[in-house]
N, C-alpha and C positions, 0 to 999 in steps of 0.2 A: 598250833594254827599259826597259820602264816601273817605276818603283821601286813595291815592293809596298805597298798600303794598309796606313797604319798605324790600321786601326779594326776591329772587329768586330760582325759581325751579332748581335743580340739572337735567341734561339732562336725568339721568337714571330715577330719580324719577316723574318728567314732562313725559316720557314715560308710565310709570304706571298710572297715574292721568288721564292723556289726551288722552294716543292712547290706552289704552290697549295691549300693547305690550305682555303680557303673554298668555295665554291659552286660545282660543276665540273658541267659539263652537267646539272645538275638535282641532283645529291649533292653533300649536304653533308657532308663529312669531318672527323672529330674524333678526339682521341685521342692520347697520345705513349707512350714507350715504359714499361713500369712500369703504365701505365692500366688495362690490358686483360689479360685471361688470355691466354696464348701460343698461338700455331698450332700444332696437332697434328703429329705426323709422316704425312704423308700416307699412307692404308692404300689397297687395291684396293677398287674398287666396280662389282660387276658387274649388270646391269640384273636387275629381279627381287628382287635381295635386300632382304629389310625392314630398315631403317634404324631403332632406336628403338622404345619400346612402343607398343602401341596403346592409341586413347585416343578417338579419333574413327571414326566408320563410313566406308566407302568409298564413295568418290561425293559430290556435291555436296549440300550441304544444301537443303530446300525453300526456302529464300531465294536460293539459287543458281543456277545455269545448269541448266535443265531443257529446254533444246531453243529457246524465247526469245532474242532478242539482247540481250546483255549490256553496255551502253554501247555500244560500237562494235566489240564482237567476237558476233559469226555463229555459229551450230554449222552445221557444214557437213560434208560429207566430208572424212577427212585429206587433210591438203596433200602436195607431192611432194618436199618438203626440210623438215626441222626442223633446228634448234638448242636448245642445252641450257644449263640454269642448275640448280643444286642446292640445294635449302632444309632448312637444320636448325630445328628448336624445340626450345629447352630451357625447361623449369618447374622451379625451385630446383635446378640443376645437373644434372636427369634428360631424356635424350631421349627425345622425343615423335616417332611414327611419321606424316607428312606422309602421308595414306590415299590409297591406289588410285582410280584411275577419277573423279578430280574432272574435272568439266569434258566426261567420257563420257558420251553419251546413246545406253542401249541402242535397238537397233530396236522398231519398233511395227510394227501394221497400216496405218498411213496412211506413216511412213517406214521401209520394210524395210531399209533401210542402217544406220538408227541415223545418228548424227553427231556432229563434237566440236568444242570451241571450239578456235581458237588456242593458246590456252593450256590444256593439261591434263595430268593424272597417268595414268599406265597402269601403275603397280604404290606400292608403298609406300618404295623407296628415297630417295625425296625430289629424284629428278630430275624435275626439270618440263620439258615438253617444249614448243617455240616453233615455230609453224609461222614459216617464215624468211620470209614475204613482210608477216609483221606488224611494223606501224611502233612505235617506240619503245614496247616492251611496259613495263611496269611492274608492282610486284608485288602493286600494290592494285586491278589487274586481275585478277589470278589470284585473290585473295582473293576479288574480288568472281564470281567465276566458281565459286569454294567456296561462297560464301555465307557467310562467316565476316566477323568485323570482324579491322580493324588498323589502331592509330592509334597514337600514340608512349605510349599509356597502357595498351593492351590489342593481346593477340594471340587471337582466335579469343573462346572462353569463358575461358580462362585468367586467374584472377586473380594479383596479387602486385604491382604498382605497374608504373613504368615501365617501358618497353620498352628494352634494349639492342641495336641493330645492328650486325652486322661483318659487313666484305665482304673476301674471298678472291680477290683476282685475280691468278692464279698464282705463289701465293705471296706476295704482299703484303697482311698483314694491316692493315686501316683498322675505325677506329669510324664507324661514320654517325652523324652529330649534327642528322638532320631527320627530318621522317617518313617512317614506314618505307616506307608507302604510295607514294612516291615513288621509291622503289630502283627505277633501272634496272634491267631482265632482259638484262643482257651477257651474249653466249657465252661458255660455259667459269665463269662466275662463282659462289662457291659465298657463299651468305648464308648466316648463324646469326642467328635471333633468341632472345634469354634474357630470362623474366619471373623475379623474384624474385633468388635466390641465381645468381651467375653462375656458369657451367661451370668445371671446374679447366683446361680447355683449349676453343680453337675447332676444330673437327674440319675435315680436310683430307684428300681425294680422289685415287687415280687410276681415272679413268676408263676401264673395260675396254670398248671398243667390240666391235661385230660384224664381221667381215669386210665389205667396203664394196659396196655393191649394182651391179650390174653397167650398166656405162653403154648398152648396147644392149638393148631391152626384147624380150622373146619373145612374139609375137603367138600365143595360144591359139585354136588352130583342129583339135580334133579328131587334132593330130598326135601320134604317139608320142613322148614327152621319154624320154632316158635307154637304159641299158642292162638287158636282161630280165633279171629274179633271180628274180621269182616266175611262176606261172602264173594264166591269166585267170580270174576270177572268186572267187568265195568257197569258202574250206576247205571240209573236210566239218563242222568244228566251228565253221563260221559261216552267214551265212541263207541256207537253203533254203527257206523260205515259211514257216516260224514264227515268231511274234515274237523279237525279239532287243532286251534291253533294253527291254521294253515298247514297242518299236515296231514294228507289223505291217505285212506285207508285203502290198499292195493298188494299187488304182488310185485314187490320191487327187485331191483338189483340188490343185492347182498355184497357190492365192493368195499363197500364200508360197512364193518360188521365189529364191533367192539361190544364189550360187556360192563356194565356197572353192579354194584349189590347195594340195596337198600336195606335196613334194618331200622325197626322201631322198637323202642322201648320202652314198657309204662311201667313205673315203680321197679325197675329193674328187672321185668319181666318181657320177654320178645314177642312181639306178635306178629303173628304170618302176615306175610304181602301176599295177595291171593294170587292163583294162577289165572291164568288165559284174560289177564290185561289187556286191551289193545288186538286181543284174535277173537272178533265178532265171531268168525265160523265161516263166512264169505272171504275175508281180507285181511291183510295185518296192516298195524300202525307200524310209522317206524320205530316207536318205543312200545314195549311190548315184555309181557311175562308169558311162559309156556308153563312154569310149575310152580311152588311154591316155597320156594328156595330164597325168594327175594332177589335174584337175578334177573336183571335187566338187560334184556337186549335192545342192541341200538343199531338198525339196519335202514341202510340207506345207498345210494347210485355213487354218491359222493362224499367226502369229507363235510360236515356241514357242523355246528354248535346246536346242540339239542341241549335242556336243561329237565330238573327236576320238576319244575313247574310246568311243563307239558305233558310229560309222566302223569302227575294228579289230576292233570285236564281230561287225559283220555281216561284214567282212572273214573272221574267224574267226582273225585271229591276235593275239599278244601285243600290249600296249604297255607299257612302263616308263620309267624311266630307265636299266635295264639290260637291257632286251630288246625291240629294232624287230622286230616280223615277225619272230621266230624267229634275229635277230642279235644276241650275247650277248658279253659280254667284251671290251666295247671302248668308249671313252669315249664319251659322247651329250652334244650339247648341243643345245639347241630355240631357233631364232629366229620370231618373229612379225613381219610387215611389215603394214602396213596404208596403204597408197601409200609415203609415202617415210617414215612413223612405223616404223622398224625397231628392233628389241630383241629381246635374250635372255630368255627362259622361264626361270625355275627354278621347279619345282614339279613335279608330276604331268601329264606330258603330254598323258593322258586326258582331263583337264579343260578343255582348250582349246577356247574357243567357235568355233563354225563360224558365221562372220558374212560378210556381203556381202564379195565381193575381197580376202579377209585370204589371206595366204600364210603356209604354216609349211612352215620350211625344219628337217628331223631332219639331224642334223652327226653321223655316225657315224664313231670313228676321226680322221684328221686331218682339219682344215678345209677347205672348196672356196676356191679364190681370190677368189669373188664370190660374193655372193647374187644368185639371178634375180631381174629386175624383169618383169610380166607387163602385157600388153596384152588384155582380155578381149573375146572375141568376141560379149559377149551383154553387154546393158545390167545386168544384176539382179546 
């Protein structure tokens, strides 16, 4: 047995030797117990839930990512796998919402599919989505895509002096002592930026994830998916040739032609979305189905915003958080998938945009074991 050494490490020396309190992987960590707000008890966070008070408009600013390259980040189709961090911003103890749609570029006539940056937000929950193929992303890159400033002396357009940054990695809270733009966006990390008076506590979250994506994709090729629950075509209340929601039934140009997939599950079992909705025989509505695969065709002379609610109105079926095509009195959850970017949608499902290669999964009752992934038989 070795004799117990008769010396003790001073706190600062112990920190350096045992905990590596200096620069680690580009991160400068500082602070000690009592010198920072405490970490609050973790609360459940669902995708789509707004967190904080709204201050900034959705999307990137004119100085941010609008389709051009931002540094080494290109705007492209969504990736196949994503990681996540959470960002909270406080001003004088008041939490502000991180806007939805940062780094998301809507479809245009030259680019019918639209594009997203490898760092982007889909909602105002504060959750930043990171394409898993992005090497060593930083908070400064996300702010560059947003088009807002970030430095030790300021966050976006907030006044109030120096910025305090806190990192929560699995319940271990530290204060970051360097330039916040250099903070690494490590998977699962929760970042809090505070300007002015500090918050009473640093927020923490328990993220609620959707069911896993299916490992084997479904190749869409006009096949019937699910079990029959509704007859083919529109109902009496739906589109039979008359305008619906301002959408005419006619023979329109297909200059804008994209596809979205709709899947409806009840107690884990997929129900077939009927064929020939929006195609009454003498004309076609801009949104319609040809077959029972769940593939929605969106066709128009030029790019415009179409929604799931318009499709249900053409179908002649109700759509709300409490009524899915006549199925009521059961809990409903809605998931949106843009390639590997899958998240829960909270809000009116009728407002969901029908964009290229988007998959919309409506869950009624108990959840499915997994969310389907599709391989599109068409390039649009």
